[in-house]
C-alpha positions in Angstrom: 23.0 -0.8 -59.0 26.0 -1.0 -57.0 26.8 -2.8 -59.9 26.1 -0.5 -62.3 28.0 2.2 -59.8 31.3 0.0 -59.6 31.0 -0.4 -63.5 31.1 3.0 -64.0 34.4 4.0 -61.5 35.8 0.4 -63.5 35.0 3.2 -66.3 36.4 6.4 -65.4 39.4 4.6 -63.6 40.7 2.3 -66.2 40.2 6.2 -68.9 42.6 7.6 -66.5 45.1 5.6 -66.6 44.6 3.4 -70.0 46.7 6.6 -71.3 50.4 7.1 -69.2 51.6 4.3 -71.0 50.2 4.6 -74.9 50.7 8.2 -75.1 55.0 7.8 -76.3 53.6 5.7 -78.8 51.2 7.9 -79.8 53.4 10.6 -79.8 55.6 9.1 -82.0 53.1 7.9 -84.4 50.9 11.4 -84.6 54.7 14.0 -83.8 53.7 15.4 -81.3 56.5 15.1 -78.0 56.0 19.2 -77.9 51.6 18.5 -77.5 52.1 15.6 -75.8 50.9 17.2 -72.4 47.6 18.1 -73.5 46.9 15.1 -74.5 46.1 14.5 -71.2 45.4 18.6 -70.7 42.6 18.8 -72.3 41.0 15.9 -71.1 41.7 17.5 -67.4 40.9 20.8 -68.4 37.7 18.9 -69.7 36.5 17.6 -66.8 37.7 19.4 -64.2 35.1 21.9 -66.0 32.7 20.4 -66.0 32.6 18.8 -62.6 30.5 21.2 -60.7 28.6 21.2 -63.3 27.5 18.2 -63.6 27.7 17.7 -59.1 25.1 20.9 -59.2 23.0 19.4 -62.4 22.7 16.6 -60.6 21.3 18.8 -57.3 18.9 20.2 -59.5 17.8 17.9 -62.2 18.1 14.3 -61.0 20.9 12.3 -60.5 20.0 9.4 -62.8 19.1 11.6 -66.1 22.9 14.0 -64.9 24.4 10.5 -64.8 22.9 8.8 -68.6 24.3 12.5 -69.7 27.8 11.7 -69.1 28.0 7.8 -69.6 27.1 8.9 -73.6 29.3 12.2 -74.3 32.1 10.2 -72.5 31.2 7.3 -75.0 31.6 10.1 -78.2 34.3 10.9 -77.1 36.1 7.6 -77.2 35.1 6.5 -80.0 35.9 10.1 -82.0 39.8 9.7 -80.0 40.6 6.0 -81.3 39.4 7.7 -84.8 42.0 10.5 -84.6 44.3 10.5 -87.8 46.4 14.0 -85.5 47.3 15.0 -82.9 45.2 18.6 -83.0 42.0 15.9 -83.7 43.0 14.0 -80.9 43.1 16.6 -78.1 40.0 18.4 -79.0 38.0 14.4 -78.6 40.2 14.2 -76.0 38.5 17.1 -74.6 35.0 15.7 -75.6 36.0 12.7 -73.8 37.4 15.4 -70.9 33.3 16.9 -70.6 31.9 13.1 -70.6 34.6 12.0 -68.3 33.5 14.4 -65.9 29.7 13.1 -64.3 31.1 9.8 -64.6 33.1 9.5 -61.3 31.1 12.1 -59.5 28.0 10.9 -59.8 29.2 7.9 -58.4 30.2 9.4 -55.3 27.2 11.9 -54.8 24.8 9.2 -55.2 26.0 7.4 -52.7 27.2 11.3 -50.7 23.2 11.2 -51.1 21.5 7.5 -49.9 24.1 7.1 -47.6 25.0 9.3 -44.0 29.8 9.9 -43.7 29.8 6.6 -40.9 27.0 4.2 -43.4 29.1 5.2 -46.9 32.4 4.3 -45.4 31.6 0.4 -46.4 30.2 1.2 -49.8 34.1 4.0 -50.4 36.1 1.1 -49.4 34.0 -0.9 -51.4 34.5 1.1 -54.7 38.2 1.0 -53.2 38.8 -1.9 -54.7 36.8 -1.7 -57.7 38.7 1.8 -58.0 42.2 -1.2 -57.7 41.2 -3.6 -60.2 41.2 -0.7 -63.0 44.7 0.8 -61.7 45.9 -2.3 -61.4 44.6 -3.4 -65.1 44.8 0.2 -66.6 49.3 0.3 -67.7 49.2 -3.7 -68.4 46.0 -3.0 -70.4 47.5 0.3 -72.3 50.4 -1.7 -73.1 49.0 -5.0 -73.9 46.5 -3.5 -76.2 49.4 -1.0 -77.3 51.9 -3.4 -78.7 49.1 -5.9 -79.7 46.8 -4.5 -81.6 47.6 0.0 -82.0 47.0 3.0 -79.8 43.1 3.6 -80.5 42.4 1.3 -79.1 42.9 2.1 -75.6 40.2 4.6 -76.0 38.0 2.0 -78.7 38.2 -0.1 -75.4 35.3 2.5 -73.6 32.8 1.5 -75.8 31.3 -2.3 -75.0 31.4 -0.9 -71.0 30.6 2.4 -71.8 27.6 0.2 -73.1 27.1 -2.1 -70.5 27.0 0.9 -68.0 24.7 2.8 -69.4 21.9 0.4 -70.2 22.8 -1.4 -66.4 22.5 2.6 -65.0 19.3 2.9 -67.3 17.3 -0.2 -66.3 17.9 -0.2 -62.6 19.2 2.8 -60.8 15.5 4.1 -58.9 16.4 7.0 -57.2 13.7 9.8 -55.6 12.4 12.6 -57.9 13.7 16.4 -57.5 11.4 18.8 -56.4 14.6 21.7 -55.7 13.2 24.8 -58.6 16.2 24.1 -60.5 17.9 28.2 -61.2 20.9 27.5 -63.3 24.5 29.8 -62.8 25.4 30.2 -66.5 27.4 33.0 -64.9 29.1 31.2 -62.5 29.3 27.9 -65.7 31.2 30.2 -68.0 33.5 32.3 -65.5 34.6 29.4 -64.0 35.4 27.6 -67.3 37.4 30.4 -68.8 39.7 30.9 -65.2 40.8 27.6 -65.8 41.8 27.4 -69.4 43.2 31.1 -68.7 45.1 29.0 -66.4 46.3 26.6 -68.0 47.3 28.4 -70.5 49.5 31.2 -68.5 51.2 27.2 -67.0 51.8 25.3 -70.6 53.0 28.6 -72.7 54.4 30.8 -70.0 58.4 30.1 -70.0 58.3 27.8 -72.6 56.2 29.7 -75.5 56.6 32.8 -74.5 58.4 34.4 -71.5 57.1 35.0 -68.8 56.9 38.6 -69.3 55.2 38.5 -72.6 52.2 40.1 -73.8 50.5 37.1 -74.4 51.2 35.7 -70.4 50.5 39.2 -69.3 47.1 39.2 -70.4 46.7 35.8 -69.3 47.3 35.8 -65.9 45.0 39.1 -65.6 42.3 37.7 -67.6 42.6 34.5 -65.0 42.4 37.1 -62.4 39.1 39.2 -63.9 37.8 35.6 -64.7 37.9 34.3 -61.3 37.0 37.9 -59.2 33.3 37.7 -61.6 33.1 34.2 -61.1 33.2 35.1 -57.0 30.4 37.5 -57.4 28.9 35.6 -59.3 28.6 32.9 -57.1 27.7 35.4 -54.0 24.4 36.3 -56.2 23.7 33.3 -57.3 20.1 31.2 -56.1 22.5 28.2 -57.0 25.9 28.3 -57.1 28.0 25.8 -59.2 29.9 25.9 -55.8 27.9 27.2 -52.9 30.6 30.0 -51.6 29.0 29.4 -47.6 30.8 26.0 -48.1 34.8 27.7 -47.5 33.1 28.9 -44.1 33.6 25.5 -42.9 38.0 24.5 -42.3 37.0 21.1 -42.5 35.4 21.6 -46.4 38.4 24.3 -47.3 41.2 21.8 -45.9 40.3 19.5 -47.8 39.9 20.9 -51.1 43.1 22.5 -50.8 44.9 19.3 -50.7 42.9 18.0 -53.1 44.7 20.5 -55.4 47.6 20.3 -53.9 47.6 15.8 -54.6 46.2 16.7 -58.1 49.0 18.5 -59.4 51.5 16.1 -57.8 49.8 12.1 -58.2 48.0 12.2 -61.2 50.4 14.6 -63.3 53.6 11.7 -62.4 51.9 8.5 -64.7 52.8 10.5 -68.0 56.3 11.3 -66.6 57.2 8.2 -65.3 56.2 5.8 -68.4 58.7 8.6 -70.3 61.2 7.8 -67.9 60.2 3.9 -68.5 59.9 3.7 -72.2 62.8 6.6 -73.5 65.6 5.9 -70.6 65.1 2.0 -70.0 64.0 1.2 -72.9 60.7 -0.7 -71.7 58.6 -1.6 -74.5 54.2 -0.3 -73.5 53.6 -3.6 -71.7 57.1 -3.4 -70.2 56.5 -0.6 -68.6 52.4 -0.9 -67.7 54.0 -4.2 -65.8 56.4 -1.6 -64.4 53.5 0.8 -62.4 52.1 -2.1 -61.4 53.2 -2.0 -58.4 53.2 2.2 -57.7 49.5 1.5 -58.8 48.9 -2.0 -56.2 50.2 0.9 -53.0 47.9 4.2 -54.4 45.2 1.1 -54.3 46.4 0.1 -50.8 46.9 2.0 -49.1 42.8 3.7 -49.9 41.1 0.5 -49.1 43.6 0.2 -45.4 43.1 3.6 -43.8 39.2 3.5 -45.4 38.6 0.9 -43.2 41.1 2.0 -40.2 38.6 4.9 -40.4 35.6 3.4 -40.5 36.5 2.2 -36.7 38.3 4.4 -35.2 36.8 7.9 -36.3 40.0 9.0 -37.3 40.9 10.4 -40.4 42.9 13.3 -39.4 46.7 12.1 -40.1 45.9 10.4 -43.6 46.4 13.0 -45.1 49.6 14.9 -43.7 51.4 11.3 -44.0 49.9 11.0 -48.0 52.7 14.6 -48.0 55.2 13.6 -46.1 55.9 10.1 -48.0 54.9 11.9 -50.6 57.6 14.4 -50.6 60.2 11.3 -50.5 59.4 9.5 -53.3 59.2 12.7 -55.2 62.8 12.5 -54.5 63.7 9.7 -54.4 62.4 10.4 -58.4 64.4 12.8 -59.3 67.9 10.9 -58.8 66.6 8.5 -61.7 68.7 7.5 -64.3 70.1 5.6 -67.0 71.9 3.4 -64.4 69.2 3.0 -61.5 68.0 -0.7 -61.5 64.4 -1.6 -62.3 63.5 -2.9 -58.5 64.9 0.1 -57.2 63.0 1.6 -59.6 59.5 -0.6 -58.5 60.2 0.2 -55.4 59.8 4.0 -55.6 56.6 3.7 -57.2 55.5 1.2 -54.7 56.2 4.0 -51.9 54.5 6.8 -54.2 51.9 5.0 -54.9 50.7 5.1 -50.5 51.4 8.1 -50.7 49.0 9.3 -53.5 46.3 6.4 -51.8 46.4 7.7 -48.5 45.0 11.0 -49.6 42.6 9.3 -52.4 39.0 9.1 -50.5 40.3 10.4 -46.8 39.4 14.0 -48.2 36.1 13.2 -49.7 35.4 11.7 -46.4 36.4 14.2 -44.8 34.1 16.8 -46.8 31.2 15.3 -46.6 31.5 15.1 -43.2 30.5 18.1 -41.8 28.7 19.8 -44.9 24.9 20.6 -45.3 22.6 17.4 -47.0 21.4 19.8 -49.9 24.8 20.8 -51.1 26.7 16.4 -51.1 26.5 16.7 -54.9 28.0 20.0 -54.7 30.7 18.8 -52.4 32.0 15.6 -54.2 31.9 18.0 -57.4 34.1 21.0 -55.1 37.0 17.9 -53.8 36.5 16.2 -57.2 37.2 20.0 -59.3 39.5 20.4 -56.9 41.8 17.9 -57.2 42.0 17.9 -61.0 42.2 21.0 -61.5 45.9 20.8 -59.5 46.1 18.0 -62.5 45.3 20.8 -64.5 48.4 22.3 -64.1 50.5 20.7 -62.5 50.8 18.4 -65.7 51.0 21.9 -67.6 54.3 23.2 -65.7 55.9 19.4 -65.6 55.2 19.5 -68.8 56.4 22.7 -69.3 60.0 22.3 -67.6 60.2 18.4 -68.4 59.9 20.2 -72.5 62.4 23.2 -71.9 64.8 21.0 -70.1 65.1 18.4 -73.0 65.8 20.8 -75.6 68.7 22.5 -73.7 70.1 18.6 -72.8 69.4 16.6 -76.0 71.3 19.8 -77.5 74.1 19.9 -75.4 74.8 15.4 -75.3 73.3 14.4 -78.9 76.6 15.1 -81.0 75.5 17.9 -83.9 73.8 16.3 -87.0 73.4 12.4 -84.9 69.4 13.5 -85.3 69.0 14.9 -88.9 65.5 13.8 -90.3 64.3 12.2 -87.1 62.1 14.5 -85.2 62.4 15.5 -81.9 58.8 14.0 -81.3 58.9 10.6 -82.1 61.8 9.8 -80.1 59.7 8.0 -77.1 59.0 5.8 -79.6 60.9 2.3 -78.6 61.7 1.4 -82.4 62.7 4.5 -83.4 65.8 4.7 -80.6 66.8 0.9 -81.6 67.3 2.2 -84.7 70.1 4.6 -83.1 73.2 4.2 -83.0 74.1 3.3 -80.4 76.6 6.5 -78.8 73.5 8.7 -80.3 70.7 6.5 -78.3 73.1 6.9 -75.2 72.9 10.6 -75.4 69.2 10.9 -75.2 68.5 8.7 -72.9 71.0 10.9 -70.3 68.9 13.8 -71.8 64.8 11.8 -71.3 66.7 11.6 -68.2 68.5 14.9 -66.5 65.2 16.8 -68.6 62.5 14.7 -66.0 65.0 14.9 -62.4 63.7 18.8 -62.2 59.8 17.7 -62.8 60.0 15.8 -60.1 62.0 18.0 -57.8 59.2 20.3 -58.3 56.6 18.1 -57.2 58.2 18.7 -53.6 57.6 22.5 -52.5 53.8 21.7 -53.6 53.8 18.4 -51.2 55.4 20.9 -48.8 52.9 23.4 -49.0 49.7 20.5 -48.9 51.7 19.4 -45.6 51.6 23.1 -43.7 47.7 22.9 -45.0 46.8 19.9 -44.1 48.2 19.5 -40.6 45.3 22.6 -39.8 42.5 19.0 -41.0 39.7 19.2 -37.0 39.2 15.6 -36.4 35.1 15.2 -36.5 33.6 11.9 -35.3 31.4 10.8 -38.8 28.5 11.1 -38.2 24.9 9.6 -39.6 22.4 11.1 -41.2 19.2 12.4 -38.8 15.8 11.4 -39.3 14.3 7.3 -40.7 14.4 4.8 -38.6 18.4 4.4 -37.2 19.5 1.3 -38.6 20.9 1.3 -42.0 19.3 -0.4 -44.0 18.6 1.1 -47.0 16.5 -1.4 -48.8 16.8 -3.5 -52.0 19.1 -6.0 -53.0 21.9 -4.7 -55.1 19.9 -1.7 -56.2 20.5 1.7 -55.3 17.0 1.3 -52.5 15.3 4.4 -51.6 15.8 5.3 -48.1 13.4 5.2 -46.0 12.1 8.3 -43.7 12.8 12.2 -43.4 16.8 13.2 -44.8 17.7 15.0 -41.1 19.8 18.0 -42.7 23.4 17.8 -40.1 25.0 20.1 -39.9 24.8 24.6 -41.0 23.7 26.2 -43.6 22.6 25.9 -47.6 19.2 24.3 -46.6 16.3 26.5 -46.3 13.6 25.6 -49.1 15.4 23.1 -50.4 14.1 19.0 -50.7 13.8 16.1 -52.5 11.1 14.0 -51.2 10.3 10.0 -51.5 6.6 9.0 -52.8 6.3 5.1 -52.4 6.7 3.4 -55.4 8.1 6.1 -57.9 11.2 7.0 -58.6 13.1 9.2 -61.2 13.4 6.9 -63.8 
């Protein structure tokens, strides 16, 4: 049912946005500024590792069963995170939540890709873009209101009623054709991919912060990442049903989409947490107000995504949107790096609007481009791989940005704050609006300037990443949006609001990866 898919997208997107404005309060309550990035990083690592897994399991066992499992795991993690009493507990339960979240977004995208051709799918991507808009716009503000009026625990607990509704709708109303492919699970690929991601994330997070770059720990993690990455590639070459089919990378459009998605993930998805810190610490905004100030960025993201999707559906041209996204993102990152304690709030809002537009120009375009040239049997893996690349980029970006920020903040606090002025105050609690108000005016001013100075290099680091993404995006080919072969060709997908069945045989556009794999569509039957 379309409604169920829309609610699932809303749930996944809301959770991604609602936590940002609560993070400063969480850090203050649980005393964990040195680990605040891990509240997000643990979630993204788990979802990054499991996203391609869910995509492949959906190809093998059917998307409905996999979708329902993902919802249950997500809700269990949400309730546990809402009940967390320490930073370590919260990070652990966010990991569980991330394991479930990895299957939410990719399942819906794969269902759309499975049911509709790229040309027809644009309409549904635009529809889901509007739901994405509602969640993106509401998330920061709702997170701030819940934090101020109730407590930060409710930014996680709010998932429970929404998730239960999604589960019931999917269980009762989603009917898909049964899967007839033989299930051959790539266990070696799952394990080596997970080990590679964890090693890379720890290296990015600890390098230069917890350990020197030349320390045995960091060098060991580098070696582990290389070895596990090599083993993953070897496993995928031998696997009958690889987690990430390597033959997809023979298609330049798919390769470009994956690489640009990773660059976008590093910068755009990692920025919100640090912008919330700037608003609440440097400008003194409350969680509710910081959520309101973040709204223009989310509005720009959604507007750019929806408008670009509509234009692409009419013109068949999508190449220049990722290119423009990277250029605009560079401008936004440079402007963010100039913000300090004296930057007017209206100027900050304008910068955020620009940055949001940059993020939105690549959001659905890259997924659509990758799907457009992919074999039909690999749709799940295609969506999962592009989403995985974006999430992996986000994981690495947040880790690197957090290491840069925390190192610089330690230096700036030591340089700017008078000796002994913060005795008895944990550095982690400085992100609390109440703690800051309790400081003497000169000390509070020094802390605000220290945070502003520490955040500037974070945004400057994003510039070369986006520059690389710009160069890669220029290599994308502009292929006409295709329609699936077979069937009656009238585009009627049956049903009145349900995810109905598509009449006729499924044609295979593209090349490779389709031998011996099919889905049958017997009349009167569906996957339950």
